[in-house]
C-alpha positions in Angstrom: -59.7 -90.6 228.8 -60.7 -88.9 232.0 -59.7 -85.6 230.4 -61.8 -86.2 227.3 -64.7 -86.6 229.6 -63.9 -83.6 231.8 -63.7 -81.4 228.5 -66.9 -82.7 227.2 -68.5 -82.1 230.3 -67.5 -78.4 230.6 -68.5 -77.7 227.1 -71.8 -79.2 227.8 -72.4 -77.2 230.8 -71.4 -74.1 229.1 -73.7 -74.7 226.1 -76.7 -75.1 228.5 -75.6 -71.7 230.3 -75.7 -69.9 227.0 -79.1 -71.1 226.2 -80.5 -69.7 229.5 -78.7 -66.4 229.2 -80.6 -65.8 225.5 -84.0 -66.4 227.1 -83.6 -65.0 230.5 -82.6 -61.6 230.2 -80.7 -60.2 233.0 -80.6 -63.2 235.0 -79.2 -65.1 232.1 -76.5 -62.5 231.8 -75.6 -63.1 235.4 -75.2 -66.8 235.2 -73.0 -66.3 231.9 -70.8 -64.0 233.8 -70.1 -66.7 236.5 -69.7 -69.2 233.7 -67.0 -67.3 232.2 -65.4 -66.4 235.6 -65.2 -70.1 236.0 -63.7 -70.8 232.9 -61.0 -68.3 233.5 -60.4 -69.5 236.9 -60.0 -73.1 235.4 -57.3 -72.0 233.0 -55.5 -69.7 235.6 -55.2 -72.7 238.0 -53.8 -74.7 235.3 -51.2 -72.1 234.1 -50.2 -71.8 237.8 -49.8 -75.5 238.4 -47.7 -75.6 235.1 -45.6 -72.8 236.6 -45.3 -74.2 239.9 -44.1 -77.5 239.0 -47.6 -79.4 240.1 -47.5 -81.3 236.8 -44.7 -83.3 236.0 -45.5 -85.1 232.7 -42.5 -85.9 230.8 -42.3 -85.4 227.0 -40.2 -87.0 224.4 -38.3 -84.7 222.2 -39.1 -85.5 218.6 -35.8 -84.3 217.5 -33.3 -86.6 219.5 -30.2 -87.9 217.6 -30.7 -91.6 216.3 -29.1 -94.0 218.9 -28.8 -97.9 218.8 -32.0 -99.7 220.2 -30.4 -102.1 222.8 -33.0 -102.8 225.3 -32.3 -104.5 228.6 -31.1 -107.9 228.6 -31.8 -110.5 231.2 -30.4 -114.0 231.3 -27.5 -115.8 229.4 -26.5 -114.0 226.3 -25.6 -117.6 224.5 -29.1 -118.8 225.3 -30.4 -120.5 221.9 -33.5 -118.2 221.9 -34.4 -114.6 222.4 -37.7 -113.3 223.7 -38.1 -109.6 222.8 -40.8 -107.7 225.0 -42.1 -104.5 224.2 -44.1 -102.7 226.8 -45.5 -99.9 228.4 -44.9 -99.2 231.9 -48.3 -97.6 232.4 -50.0 -100.5 230.5 -52.4 -102.1 232.9 -51.9 -105.4 230.6 -48.2 -105.1 230.8 -48.4 -104.9 234.6 -50.5 -107.9 234.8 -48.2 -109.9 232.4 -45.2 -108.6 234.6 -46.8 -109.8 237.9 -48.4 -112.9 236.8 -46.9 -114.4 233.9 -43.4 -113.1 233.9 -42.2 -114.8 237.2 -42.6 -118.3 235.5 -40.8 -117.2 232.0 -37.9 -116.1 234.4 -38.0 -119.1 236.5 -38.5 -121.7 234.0 -37.2 -120.2 230.5 -34.4 -117.6 231.4 -33.0 -118.9 234.7 -32.7 -122.4 233.1 -30.9 -121.2 230.1 -33.6 -122.0 227.5 -34.0 -118.4 226.7 -32.7 -115.0 227.2 -35.0 -111.9 227.7 -34.9 -108.4 226.2 -37.1 -105.6 227.3 -38.0 -102.6 225.3 -39.9 -99.9 226.8 -42.6 -98.6 224.4 -44.4 -95.7 225.9 -47.6 -94.6 224.6 -47.6 -90.9 225.5 -51.2 -90.4 224.1 -53.0 -92.3 226.8 -50.1 -92.8 229.2 -48.7 -89.5 230.1 -46.8 -90.8 233.2 -45.1 -93.6 231.1 -42.2 -91.7 229.9 -41.4 -90.7 233.4 -41.3 -94.3 234.4 -39.2 -95.4 231.4 -36.6 -92.6 232.4 -36.7 -93.8 236.1 -35.9 -97.3 234.9 -33.2 -96.1 232.4 -31.4 -94.1 235.3 -31.8 -97.0 237.8 -30.0 -99.1 234.9 -27.0 -96.6 235.2 -26.7 -97.8 238.7 -27.1 -101.7 238.0 -30.8 -101.9 239.0 -33.0 -101.8 236.1 -34.6 -105.0 236.5 -35.3 -104.1 240.3 -37.0 -100.6 239.3 -38.8 -102.5 236.5 -40.3 -104.7 238.9 -41.3 -102.0 241.5 -42.9 -99.9 238.5 -45.1 -102.5 237.5 -46.0 -103.5 241.0 -46.8 -99.8 241.8 -48.7 -98.8 238.8 -51.8 -97.8 241.3 -49.5 -95.2 242.7 -47.7 -93.4 240.2 -50.1 -93.9 236.7 -51.7 -91.0 235.1 -55.2 -91.9 236.7 -53.8 -91.6 240.3 -51.3 -88.8 240.1 -50.2 -85.8 238.0 -46.7 -85.8 239.6 -45.2 -89.6 239.0 -41.7 -88.2 239.5 -42.3 -88.1 243.3 -43.3 -91.8 243.5 -40.4 -92.8 241.0 -38.2 -91.2 243.4 -39.5 -92.9 246.2 -38.8 -96.1 244.5 -35.1 -95.1 243.7 -34.9 -94.6 247.3 -36.3 -98.0 248.3 -33.6 -99.5 246.0 -31.0 -97.5 247.7 -29.9 -95.7 244.9 -27.5 -92.8 244.9 -30.2 -90.1 244.8 -28.0 -87.2 243.8 -27.0 -89.2 240.6 -30.6 -90.6 240.1 -32.0 -86.7 240.3 -29.1 -85.5 237.9 -30.0 -88.4 235.4 -33.9 -87.6 235.7 -33.4 -83.6 235.4 -31.5 -84.0 232.3 -33.6 -86.8 230.7 -30.3 -88.4 229.9 -32.0 -91.6 228.5 -34.7 -90.2 226.4 -32.9 -90.9 222.9 -32.6 -94.5 224.2 -36.3 -94.5 224.9 -37.2 -93.2 221.6 -34.8 -95.8 219.9 -36.8 -98.6 221.6 -40.2 -97.1 220.3 -38.8 -96.7 216.8 -37.7 -100.3 216.9 -41.3 -101.4 218.0 -42.3 -99.7 214.8 -39.6 -101.3 212.6 -40.8 -104.8 213.8 -44.4 -104.2 213.3 -45.5 -103.8 217.0 -48.6 -101.9 217.5 -49.7 -103.0 220.8 -48.5 -103.6 224.5 -47.5 -106.2 225.8 -46.0 -107.7 222.5 -43.4 -110.2 222.2 -41.0 -110.9 219.3 -39.6 -114.7 219.0 -38.1 -116.0 216.1 -38.8 -113.1 214.3 -42.8 -113.1 214.8 -44.7 -110.9 216.6 -47.1 -112.2 219.2 -49.5 -109.6 220.9 -49.8 -110.7 224.6 -48.8 -114.3 225.7 -49.4 -116.6 228.6 -46.4 -118.5 229.9 -47.7 -121.8 228.4 -47.9 -120.3 225.0 -44.6 -118.7 225.2 -43.0 -121.9 226.2 -44.4 -123.7 223.2 -43.1 -121.0 220.9 -39.7 -121.0 222.4 -39.5 -124.7 222.0 -40.5 -124.7 218.5 -37.8 -121.7 217.8 -35.1 -123.8 219.5 -36.0 -126.7 217.4 -35.5 -124.7 214.0 -32.3 -123.1 215.5 -29.8 -125.6 214.0 -30.6 -124.9 210.3 -30.6 -121.3 211.0 -27.2 -120.9 213.2 -25.2 -118.0 212.3 -28.0 -116.7 209.9 -29.7 -114.4 212.4 -27.0 -113.6 215.0 -26.2 -110.5 213.2 -29.8 -109.0 213.5 -29.7 -109.5 217.2 -29.1 -106.5 219.4 -26.1 -105.8 221.3 -26.2 -106.8 224.9 -27.2 -103.8 227.2 -24.8 -102.8 229.7 -26.3 -103.3 233.2 
């Protein structure tokens, strides 16, 4: 959004300069030349930033081979109800939910065995350019058994790595990996190769298949709920558990396999 405002501002400014140039003779031509030099300078700086690695936005390859959408599981695999969350690591609402509502969900539903939880990252690249880097960081942390720890840190530190604060999220994510005492050589190799981008794409595709179009969204008992407070989630989980005996064995085949941690 900031980019759009910046672009419209430059365009409006150029339009005013051109108008003066037509009516102001040599003086207008002089200002026109200054404007042209400024535009060229901005383009050159952008090109140099890209060449020097100043911008570290990750992009998802659209030609990735399909893989199974597994998500990341938390809790007892035999719990009677499964809660699926589709979230964007850079989404402010997702961050708010993770820090304010999720602690109660973990303590009162997951840790008590009433439900199991499965997280699917659903990066919205159009507006959250740093989200994919965060998803890759979480997946690479998962290789070392620290997905949920990285998940929590990413949401807690959104104000340090999200698009509006930095154009180099990798630097911040590397710092989080160091805080978790990960093997940094292994982590760097995983990040550089974008090893898990096919997994992330599969999660986004799963969101589309389930009819999820906003983040955070939750799927419980086959129904999509866009955003939920703990009390509402507890009620829906209780309702799903009450219906389960009549559907025992009917939906287990559709449940994604437990993610390796």
